Each structure stands twice: as C-alpha cells, then as structure tokens.
N, C-alpha and C positions, 0 to 999 in steps of 0.2 A: 285675352292676355294683352297689354299693354308696350310699349318700348319703354324700357329702363333709363338706358341713358347711353349716348352717345360721348365716344372719346375721339377728338382728335388731338392728335402728335403734331407741337409747334418748338422751335427753337430758340422763338420768341413768347413766352405764354402771355405777359402781360400787354401785347403790342395787339395779338389776335383777341384775346379777351376782350380787350378795349373796341375792339371793333363790333365783336358782338354784342358786348353791352350799348355801347355809345352810338355806334351806328344804328343799332338794327334793334336799339331798346329791350334787351334783353338781360334781366338783374342777376346783379352777381349774388351769389348763395354763400360762397366760402372758397377761403385760402388755403392751399397745403404750403408748408414751408420746408425747404431744408437748410437748416441752419438760416442764412441771409438771402439766399434764394428761393424765389418763387419755384415750387415743382408741381401746382395743378390751381387752377382755378376753376370752380363749379358755377356755373349760371344753369338758374331756373329756366326750364321753358313748362307751364302746368307743371304734371305728376313725371315729369319726363327732365333729367340732367342733362347739360351738354357739359363735357368735361373737356378742358384745355390741357392736357397735359406735355410736362418738358420733353424734349425729345431731342437728341443728338444727330440722327439722323437727317439728314436737308429733307428741304417739302419733295414731293413727290406733283409733277405737273401730268395731268388729265385732262384728253382733251376728247370730246364724246364720250361715249359708254366706254369704262376703263375696267380692265381684273378689278374684282375685289369692289368694296365700296368708294363708290366716283362722285357724287353730287352730295350735299343737306340741302334738304327743300325744306323748308319752312312754307305753312297757312296763313295766309293774308286774305283779307279782302281788297275788291277790286279798288277804293278809293286809298286803303293803306299802302297799296300795290304801286299808285301814282305817287304817293309821296317818301314812300321810299327809294324809287327811282332818285327823286328829284333832291334828296339828300344824299345819298351816295356819289351821285355822278358830282356835286358841289363839294363832296369831300374827296376825292381821287378817286372814287372807285366807280369806273364808267361801267354802263351794261356792255356786255359782251354779245350778248342776243337775246331777243322776246319772241314768245309764240301767243297764240291768243290770250291765256290765259297766265304765264308764266314766265319770270323777268330771270337774267344768268349773270352772277357777275363772280365775283373773284375777293376772296376775302385776303387778310396783308400777306401770307405766303402760299397764296396761288392756289386754294381750296377751292373748287366750283359750290359755290353757295346759290340757293333758288331761291325766289321767294309766288309762291300759284295762290290764284284766286278760283283756281280748278275747283268745283265740287265733283265728290263722288257720289 
C-alpha cells in the first residue's frame, strides 16, 4: 500500500500552494474552482497528491507532537536539504529547528513542514 494523497486545509489556497510549488518545487497538477474562487489546488509528489483545500477554519498551530496529523515530512538528499534551507531563509521562511538529518519550517499558514535526508 502507498500513500494516495495528503490534504491541507488553507484559508488562502493560492498562497499556500504557491509556497509548496514555488519554494519547494512541487509541481501543480490541477485547480478546482467554485465560480471565480479557487476551491483547491493539487500538487503532484510522485504518485502522491498534495491537495490544498479551501477552509474557513483558522489555521491550527501545533508545537511538537500534536494530536492527529502534525507534520508533513518530505524526502530530500543532503544537498537538496542545504539548498532548500538557503532558499527558504532567503524567502522569509526561517528554519524553525533542525536535527542531524531533518530541517523544520512553517508554511504560510503555520503548518509544520520538514525535509529530511534520513534513510530508512
């Protein structure tokens, strides 16, 4: 079994999708509209889809390990990790914390995102 998709609720779908596509390089696959309003933007991560879905709920800020989903972790090489850290910091997204293999940031709606070169 493989992961089919991950859905993130966002008050500003386009801003959050632009972060994942522009800053992290995840390509946009499709958009879904409700009239003139963007309802969702789907980004393709290999065989998995990252779905940014419009939400009226305020962002949920999680510190550490929270109840339910609390982190989106992406696999990168060590070289990609260094490049991403530099790009994100220059783009106004500071590295929140890091371990030997993983760097942690927040997307524009404060979801925790990690990029890790740890090999299972």
